[in-house]
VOLUM-796936 format. One record per atom (N, C-alpha, C): residue in one letter; x, y, z. Coordinates in steps of 0.1 Angstrom, whole numbers, padded with zeros to 4 digits, always signed. Each point is the difference from the previous one (the first is absolute). Example, Ala and Ser with C-alpha at 12.3 -4.5 7.8 and 13.67 -1.06 7.14 Angstrom:
2
a+0132-0057+0078
a-0009+0012+0000
a+0009+0012+0000
s-0004+0011-0007
s+0009+0011+0000
s-0008+0011+0008
This chain:
228
v-0248+0131-0027
v-0003-0002-0014
v+0004-0014-0005
r-0009-0008-0005
r+0003-0013-0004
r-0005-0003-0014
p+0009-0003-0010
p-0005-0004-0013
p-0004-0014+0000
i-0011-0003-0006
i-0005-0014-0001
i-0002-0004-0015
i+0007-0010-0005
i-0001-0004-0013
i-0005-0015+0000
y-0011-0003-0008
y-0004-0014+0000
y-0007-0002-0014
r-0002-0013-0003
r-0006-0004-0012
r-0015-0003+0003
a-0009+0005-0008
a-0014-0002+0001
a-0005-0010-0010
g-0012+0003-0005
g-0006-0010-0010
g+0005+0002-0014
n-0005-0008-0009
n+0003+0001-0014
n-0013+0000-0008
d+0001+0001-0013
d-0012+0002-0008
d-0008-0013-0001
q+0006-0012+0004
q-0007-0012+0000
q-0005-0004+0014
g+0003+0008+0010
g-0004-0003+0013
g+0007-0012+0007
n+0011-0004-0006
n+0007-0011+0006
n+0008+0003+0013
l+0001-0009+0008
l+0008+0001+0012
l+0010-0012+0001
g+0013+0003+0001
g+0009-0011+0001
g+0014+0004+0004
v+0009-0009+0000
v+0014+0004+0004
v+0006+0008-0010
f-0001-0003-0013
f+0005+0008-0011
f-0008+0013-0001
s+0007+0011+0002
s-0008+0013+0000
s+0006+0010-0010
g+0007-0005-0010
g+0006+0009-0010
g-0010+0008-0008
k-0012-0004-0001
k-0010+0007-0008
k-0010+0008+0009
h+0003+0000+0013
h-0009+0007+0009
h+0003+0015+0001
d-0010+0008+0003
d+0003+0014+0001
d+0009+0003+0012
i+0009+0009-0002
i+0009+0005+0011
i-0006+0012+0006
v-0003+0000+0013
v-0006+0011+0007
v+0010+0007+0010
f+0001+0013-0001
f+0009+0007+0009
f-0008+0010+0008
e+0001-0001+0013
e-0007+0008+0009
e+0010+0006+0011
v-0003+0011+0006
v+0008+0006+0010
v-0009+0001+0013
m+0005-0005+0011
m-0007+0000+0012
m+0007+0011+0010
l-0008+0009+0005
l+0005+0010+0010
l-0008-0002+0013
v+0008-0003+0010
v-0006-0002+0013
v+0008+0007+0011
e-0006+0004+0011
e+0007+0004+0012
e+0006-0012+0006
w+0013+0000+0002
w+0007-0012+0005
w+0011+0004+0010
g-0004-0003+0013
g+0009+0003+0011
g+0010-0011+0002
a+0009+0002+0009
a+0010-0011+0003
a-0007-0012+0005
y+0004-0012-0005
y-0006-0012+0005
y+0009-0008+0009
l+0012+0005+0003
l+0009-0006+0009
l+0003+0010+0012
p+0002-0004+0012
p+0003+0009+0011
p+0013+0006-0002
g+0002+0013+0003
g+0012+0007-0002
g+0010+0000+0011
d-0003-0007+0011
d+0009+0000+0012
d+0009-0012+0001
g+0000-0009-0011
g+0008-0012+0001
g-0007-0012-0004
l+0004-0007-0010
l-0007-0012-0005
l+0005-0013+0006
a-0009-0009+0002
a+0004-0014+0004
a-0002-0009-0013
l+0011-0005-0005
l-0001-0008-0013
l+0004-0015+0003
v-0006-0009-0008
v+0004-0014+0001
v+0005-0004-0014
i+0010-0008-0001
i+0005-0005-0012
i-0008-0011-0005
y-0006+0001-0013
y-0008-0010-0006
y+0010-0012-0003
p-0002-0012+0005
p+0010-0010-0001
p+0001-0007-0014
n-0010+0002-0008
n+0000-0006-0013
n+0006+0009-0011
p+0012-0003-0005
p+0007+0009-0009
p-0009+0003-0012
l+0000+0012-0005
l-0008+0004-0011
l+0008+0007-0011
e+0002-0006-0011
e+0008+0005-0011
e-0010+0000-0012
n-0006+0011-0003
n-0010+0001-0011
n+0001+0013-0007
e+0001+0000-0013
e+0001+0012-0008
e-0012+0010+0003
l-0011-0005+0004
l-0012+0009+0002
l+0003+0009+0011
r+0009-0003+0009
r+0003+0009+0011
r+0007+0013-0005
r+0004+0000-0012
r+0007+0012-0006
r-0010+0010-0006
f-0013-0004+0000
f-0009+0009-0007
f-0012+0002+0009
k-0005+0012-0001
k-0012+0004+0009
k-0013-0004-0007
v-0002-0014+0000
v-0011-0006-0006
v-0007-0009+0010
a-0011-0006-0005
a-0008-0008+0009
a+0008-0012+0006
g+0009-0006-0008
g+0008-0011+0004
g+0009+0004+0012
n+0005+0012-0001
n+0009+0005+0011
n-0008+0001+0013
y-0012+0005+0000
y-0008+0001+0012
y-0005-0013+0005
s-0003-0009-0009
s-0005-0014+0003
s+0011-0007+0008
l+0013+0000-0005
l+0011-0006+0006
l+0003+0006+0014
g-0001+0013+0000
g+0002+0007+0013
g-0010-0003+0011
s-0013-0001-0005
s-0011-0002+0010
s+0002-0013+0007
v+0006-0010-0006
v+0002-0013+0007
v+0009+0002+0012
a+0011+0007-0003
a+0010+0003+0011
a-0006+0009+0011
k-0008+0010-0005
k-0007+0009+0009
k-0009-0007+0010
d-0008-0010-0006
d-0009-0008+0009
d+0008-0008+0010
y+0011-0005-0005
y+0009-0007+0010
y+0004+0008+0011
a+0004+0013-0003
a+0004+0009+0011
a-0012+0004+0009
n-0011+0002-0005
n-0012+0004+0008
n-0006-0011+0008
n+0003-0012-0004
n-0006-0012+0007
n+0010-0009+0005
f+0012+0005+0005
f+0011-0008+0004
f-0003-0007+0014
r+0004-0012+0001
r-0002-0007+0012
r+0014-0005+0006
f+0002+0003+0012
f+0012-0004+0007
f-0004-0010+0011
g+0001-0013-0004
g-0005-0010+0009
g-0015+0001+0001
t-0006+0002+0012
t-0014+0002+0002
t-0004+0014+0000
r+0010+0009-0001
r-0003+0015+0000
r-0002+0005-0015
s-0009+0009-0001
s-0003+0007-0013
s+0007+0013+0001
l+0008+0003-0010
l+0007+0013-0001
l-0003+0007-0013
e-0001+0013+0000
e-0002+0007-0012
e+0011+0010-0003
f+0008-0003-0010
f+0010+0009-0005
f-0006+0010-0010
h+0007+0012-0001
h-0005+0010-0009
h+0002-0004-0015
d+0010-0007-0003
d+0003-0004-0014
d+0010-0012+0000
a+0002-0005-0012
a+0010-0011-0001
a+0011+0005-0009
l+0012-0006+0002
l+0011+0002-0009
l+0002-0012-0009
i+0001+0002-0013
i+0001-0011-0010
i+0015-0002-0003
i+0004-0013-0001
i+0014-0003-0002
i+0001-0009-0013
d+0013-0001-0005
d+0002-0008-0012
d+0005-0014+0005
n+0004-0008-0010
n+0004-0014+0003
n+0013-0001+0008
r+0008+0011+0001
r+0012+0000+0007
r-0002+0007+0014
r-0012+0003+0003
r-0004+0007+0012
r+0006+0014+0001
n+0000+0007-0012
n+0003+0014+0000
n-0014+0007+0000
i+0000+0012+0007
i-0012+0007+0001
i-0003+0007-0014
e-0013-0001-0004
e-0004+0007-0012
e-0008+0013+0003
e-0011-0001+0006
e-0008+0011+0004
e-0012-0004+0009
a-0007+0010+0005
a-0013-0004+0007
a-0011-0002-0010
t-0012-0003+0004
t-0010-0004-0009
t-0004+0011-0009
g+0001+0013+0004
g-0003+0011-0008
g+0009+0012+0002
a+0012-0002+0003
a+0010+0011+0003
a+0014-0005-0002
n+0009+0008-0003
n+0014-0003-0002
n+0007+0001+0014
f+0011-0008+0001
f+0008-0001+0013
f+0013+0007-0001
f+0003+0007+0011
f+0013+0007+0002
f+0005-0002+0014
a+0013+0001+0001
a+0006-0002+0014
a+0013+0009+0001
f+0002+0006+0012
f+0012+0008+0003
f+0010-0010+0005
e+0012+0000-0007
e+0011-0008+0005
e+0007+0008+0011
n+0001+0013-0001
n+0005+0009+0010
n-0006+0013-0002
k+0005+0011+0005
k-0006+0013+0000
k+0000+0006-0014
t+0009-0005-0009
t+0001+0006-0013
t-0002-0009-0012
t-0003-0013+0003
t-0001-0010-0011
t-0013-0007+0000
i-0007+0000-0011
i-0013-0007-0001
i+0001-0011-0011
v-0006-0011+0003
v+0000-0011-0010
v-0014-0004-0004
t-0002-0004-0012
t-0014-0004-0005
t+0002-0011-0010
p-0009-0009-0002
p+0001-0011-0010
p+0001+0007-0014
p+0007-0006-0009
p+0002+0005-0013
p-0012-0003-0009
l-0001+0007-0011
l-0011-0002-0009
l+0000-0013-0008
d+0011-0007+0000
d+0000-0014-0006
d-0006-0010+0009
q-0004+0004+0012
q-0008-0008+0009
q-0014+0000-0005
y-0008-0009+0006
y-0015+0000-0004
y-0007+0010+0009
i+0002+0013-0003
i-0006+0011+0007
i-0006+0010-0009
l-0009+0008+0005
l-0006+0010-0008
l+0010+0012+0000
p+0003+0005-0012
p+0008+0012-0002
p-0008+0013+0004
g-0003+0001+0012
g-0010+0010+0005
g+0005+0015-0003
i-0010+0008-0003
i+0003+0015-0001
i+0005+0005+0013
t-0006-0003+0011
t+0004+0005+0013
t+0014-0006+0004
r+0003-0012-0004
r+0013-0006+0002
r+0010+0009-0007
a-0002+0003-0013
a+0010+0008-0008
a+0001+0014+0006
t-0011+0006+0004
t+0000+0013+0006
t+0008+0000+0013
g-0003-0010+0008
g+0007-0001+0013
g+0015-0001-0002
i+0004-0008-0010
i+0015-0002-0002
i+0006+0014-0004
e-0007+0007-0009
e+0005+0013-0005
e+0001+0010+0011
i-0010+0000+0009
i+0000+0010+0011
i+0011-0004+0009
a+0002-0012+0004
a+0011-0005+0009
a+0013+0004-0005
r+0003-0003-0013
r+0013+0004-0006
r+0002+0015+0000
n-0010+0008-0002
n+0001+0014+0000
n+0003+0005+0014
l-0004-0007+0010
l+0003+0004+0014
l+0013-0005+0004
g+0007-0007-0008
g+0014-0004+0003
g+0001-0015+0005
f-0011-0007+0000
f+0000-0014+0004
f+0006-0008-0012
t+0007-0011+0003
t+0004-0010-0010
t-0011-0011-0001
v-0005-0002-0012
v-0011-0010-0002
v+0006-0011-0009
r+0000-0012+0006
r+0005-0012-0008
r-0012-0009-0003
e-0001-0004-0013
e-0010-0009-0004
e+0007-0014-0001
e-0003-0009+0009
e+0006-0013+0001
e-0009-0010+0007
n+0003-0013-0002
n-0007-0010+0008
n+0002+0001+0015
i-0011-0001+0007
i+0001+0000+0015
i-0005-0013+0005
s+0009-0008+0006
s-0004-0012+0006
s-0007+0002+0013
i-0008-0009+0004
i-0007+0001+0013
i+0010+0002+0011
a+0011-0008-0001
a+0010+0000+0011
a+0006+0014+0002
c+0000+0008-0011
c+0006+0013+0000
c-0008+0010+0008
l-0013-0003+0003
l-0008+0009+0008
l+0005+0003+0014
s+0008-0010+0005
s+0005+0002+0013
s+0010+0011+0001
n+0006+0004-0012
n+0010+0011+0000
n-0007+0014-0004
m-0012+0000-0002
m-0007+0012-0004
m-0005+0009+0012
k+0002+0013-0001
k-0003+0009+0011
k-0015+0003-0001
a-0005+0002-0012
a-0014+0003-0002
a-0005-0005-0013
a-0013-0001-0002
a-0006-0005-0012
a-0013+0006-0002
y-0004+0001-0013
y-0013+0007-0003
y-0005-0005-0014
l-0013+0003-0002
l-0007-0003-0012
l-0003+0013-0008
t-0001-0001-0013
t-0005+0012-0008
t-0011-0005-0009
g-0009+0009-0003
g-0011-0003-0009
g-0009+0012-0001
t-0010-0001-0010
t-0009+0011-0002
t-0007+0004+0012
a-0007-0009+0007
a-0008+0003+0012
a+0009-0002+0012
t+0012-0005-0001
t+0008-0003+0011
t+0009+0012+0003
g+0004+0007-0010
g+0010+0011+0002
g+0013-0007+0004
h+0006+0006+0011
h+0012-0007+0006
h-0004-0004+0014
c-0002-0013+0002
c-0005-0005+0012
c+0010-0009+0007
p+0003+0003+0013
p+0011-0007+0007
p-0005-0014+0004
i+0009-0009+0001
i-0002-0014+0005
i+0006-0001+0014
r-0008-0006+0009
r+0004-0002+0014
r+0006-0014+0002
v-0006-0010-0006
v+0005-0014+0002
v-0004-0008-0012
i+0009-0010-0003
i-0002-0010-0010
i+0002-0014+0006
y-0010-0009-0002
y+0001-0013+0006
y+0001-0010-0012
d+0010-0009+0002
d+0002-0011-0010
d-0005-0013+0006
p-0012-0005-0004
p-0005-0012+0005
p+0008-0013-0003
t+0008+0001-0010
t+0008-0012-0004
t+0011-0003+0010
t+0007+0011+0004
t+0011-0002+0010
t-0004+0005+0014
n-0012+0005+0001
n-0005+0006+0013
n+0009+0012+0005
a+0006+0006-0010
a+0008+0012+0004
a-0008+0013-0001
v+0003+0009+0009
v-0007+0013+0001
v+0010+0011-0002
y-0003+0009-0009
y+0009+0011-0003
y-0006+0013+0004
h+0006+0008+0009
h-0005+0012+0005
h+0007+0012-0007
f-0007+0011-0002
f+0005+0012-0006
f-0004+0012+0007
d+0008+0011-0001
d-0003+0013+0006
d-0010+0007-0009
n-0012+0001+0004
n-0010+0007-0008
n+0000+0015+0001
k+0009+0005+0009
k+0002+0014+0002
k+0015+0004-0004
f+0005-0008-0009
f+0014+0002-0004
f+0001+0014-0007
g+0009+0008+0005
g+0002+0014-0004
g+0001+0002-0015
p+0009-0007-0007
p+0001+0001-0015
p-0012-0003-0007
f-0007-0011+0005
f-0013-0003-0007
f-0010+0011+0002
l-0001+0006+0012
l-0010+0010+0002
l+0003+0012-0009
e+0013+0003-0002
e+0004+0011-0009
e-0005-0003-0014
l+0002-0012-0005
l-0004-0005-0013
l-0016+0001-0001
q-0006-0005+0010
q-0015-0001+0000
q-0006+0014-0001
k+0006+0010+0007
k-0005+0013+0000
k+0002+0007-0013
e+0012-0003-0006
e+0003+0006-0014
e-0010-0005-0010
f-0003-0013+0001
f-0010-0006-0010
f-0014+0006+0002
d-0004+0001+0013
d-0013+0006+0003
d-0001+0015-0005
n+0011+0008+0002
n+0000+0014-0004
n+0000+0000-0015
l+0006-0009-0007
l+0000+0000-0015
l-0014-0002-0005
i-0007-0010+0006
i-0013-0004-0005
i-0010+0011+0004
d+0002+0007+0012
d-0010+0009+0004
d+0003+0014-0005
g+0011+0002-0008
g+0003+0013-0005
g+0007+0010+0009
e+0005-0006+0011
e+0007+0008+0010
e+0015+0002-0005
d+0007+0008+0008
d+0014+0003-0004
d+0009-0013+0002
v+0008-0002-0010
v+0009-0012+0000
v+0014+0004-0002
h+0010-0009+0001
h+0014+0002-0002
h+0002+0006-0014
p+0009+0010-0002
p+0001+0005-0014
p+0003-0010-0011
k+0006-0011+0004
k+0003-0010-0011
k-0013-0008-0003
n-0010+0001+0008
n-0013-0007-0003
n-0010+0009-0006
r+0003+0013-0002
r-0010+0009-0006
r-0003-0003-0014
g+0009-0005-0008
g-0002-0004-0014
g-0010-0012+0000
l+0003-0009+0009
l-0009-0012+0001
l-0014+0004+0004
q-0001+0009+0009
q-0013+0005+0004
q-0008+0007-0011
q+0007+0007-0008
q-0006+0006-0012
q-0005-0010-0010
r+0008-0011-0002
r-0004-0010-0009
r-0013-0007+0005
v-0001-0002+0014
v-0012-0006+0005
v-0012+0009-0002
r+0002+0013+0003
r-0011+0010-0002
r-0004+0000-0015
a+0009-0001-0009
a-0003+0001-0014
a-0009-0012-0005
m+0001-0011+0008
m-0009-0011-0004
m-0014+0001+0006
t-0002+0010+0008
t-0013+0002+0007
t-0009+0009-0008
v-0012-0005-0004
v-0009+0008-0008
v-0012+0004+0008
p-0003+0012+0002
p-0012+0004+0008
p-0013-0006-0006
l-0008-0005+0008
l-0012-0006-0005
l-0012+0009+0004
n-0004+0008-0010
n-0011+0010+0003
n-0013-0005-0006
């Protein structure tokens, strides 16, 4: 389900940058949308050009436009004379802290019980799946810290994953930093992550979840309106 809001024409038929007098059109798009990233472990590349832009905090056209540049970089990456295709790119800030992927939020396991993710004062989308994933994890007993994650810190992480509407909870297998030529490997079958991933899938699919997540599951169900 995707809401689309845009400005159309006005009574004088004018087209221009100033659109204060144009009609506002609200539409809702419903499409079958499967996973667009492989679920067995992602290969990501860090987009080398820092991106700090307020538009990344909103699910609007500007957000997608900025992300598409980094996505194209990942899909058409060249290593010397070789052409490589990464599944997605990680966007960073001017201090080389990780922000998010082009269309999904970033998480990493510091150890078996602690998860870290970039804070909302970063230039990231405050995703619904991000918030849901944090609540699920905390209800399962994980510690979730929202803090800046430098690229160098990736070497200390046991596992990493992305969250998003069509992404769900998707594990990361490897991250490549073209600026330093560093490669960071992660366990895409990390037990605590698989537990978290299964709980999220059960919650979305209406299957049995941990007792502490049943209230969250009911809230998710309450937001679903049958379309007859």
